[in-house]
C-alpha positions, 0 to 999 in steps of 0.5 A: 169514852176512851180509857187508857192504861199505861204500864211503864217500861221500867216497871214491866222490866222489874216484874211479871205475871204467872205466864212469864214466870212459867216461861222463865222456869220452863225455858219456853216461849210465853204462848207455850207457857200459857198452853201449859197453864191451861193444861196443868190446871184444866182452865177454860173448860178444857177437861182432863180426858177420861180415857187414858188411851186418848189419841195423842194427835188429837189432844196431848196432855201434860199430867204435871209440871216438869223440871225441863221444858217439854216440846210444844206437842206435849201441851194442848194444841189445835192440830191443823186440819188434814184437808185444805178446806171447803171449796164449794161455798156460796159467798153470796148467800142471803144470810150473809147479805142480811148480816151485811157481809160483802161478797169480797169480804166473804171470799177473803175470809173463806166464809159461806154456805156449805151444802155438802156433807162433812164430818167437820160441819154437821146439820144444821150449821151451814154457814162455815167459818174457817179458823186459823192459828197464828201461823195461818194453818187451818185448825177448825171450822165453826158452823153457824146455824141459819135458824135465828131461834136455835139454842146453840147458834154456833158449833165448834168441832170436838177436840178444838180448843177455841181458848188457844186461838184468836180469830183472824190473828194470822192476817193482822200486822202492826202494833195495834189490834182491835179485840172483839167477841165474834166472827161477824164483828171482825168481818164488819170492822175489817171491811170498813178499813180496819183489818187489824181486828181479832175475836175471842170467839166469846166473852172471856180471855184465856192465858193462851190468848193473853200470850198471843196479844203480847206482840201488840203495843196497843189493844183496843177493846170493843165488846158488845154493848150489854151488861155481859160485854161491859163486865167482860171489858173490865175483866179483860182490861185488868188482865191486859193492862200489865202487858200493853196500852189498852183502849176501851170503847164502850158501845151504846146499849144494844149495839154490837160490832157486827151491826155498826154502820160504816160512819159509826166504825170510823167515828169510834176507831179513827181516833185510836188509830191516829 
């Protein structure tokens, strides 16, 4: 079922939300305003540092709202990594093949099995997935465990705030984007001909991620076909509706974007990209 929400342009011009309010008051762009809100109120699991001497280059903290617009580096940010990324990756690994990731897709996304040692990715998270900010700068690697029984399947490095990024956003162009939950869903949809696809890296959406989606006229929500996915769809739809057109695609019970076949993806997405 497709559900569309429309906010008339003239209604948007008369009103706004808390992100817009902060942006106007602080004289900042909406993305920066969103990061300030996350910081001021410690939203989305970003806890206030316990040590006053925490290094500024890792996470800079604004203790209270200011009357003047502060530089972006005074808000929480994900700093670019100090190295260019892993080079010796196995993009043909059996795990990726079993997940339906083609070699060309793995190479394009820089995803693969890493056999070396690194402080960025620790055992047993050996499938490495690069994460970039909206400018295309490498800010983190997510690690995926090969153990299907692992309690924590994914590992994110300390100091990285996934609520500030949308996976694959730097590759997206145009006015319509598909919003998913996870990495492998993005790769699956991308390789079937829909490159304008991003992931929340979870089921919740932050103020910063909402601000990142402001650039799009149309957002297509396609979360997992389970109870948490449906609940998240309702919540995210309400938050996105004042900003853009929202199309919600409800997957069948048990379906996930990463396991959909080529024909299923075409049948679901072709109508919203016409």
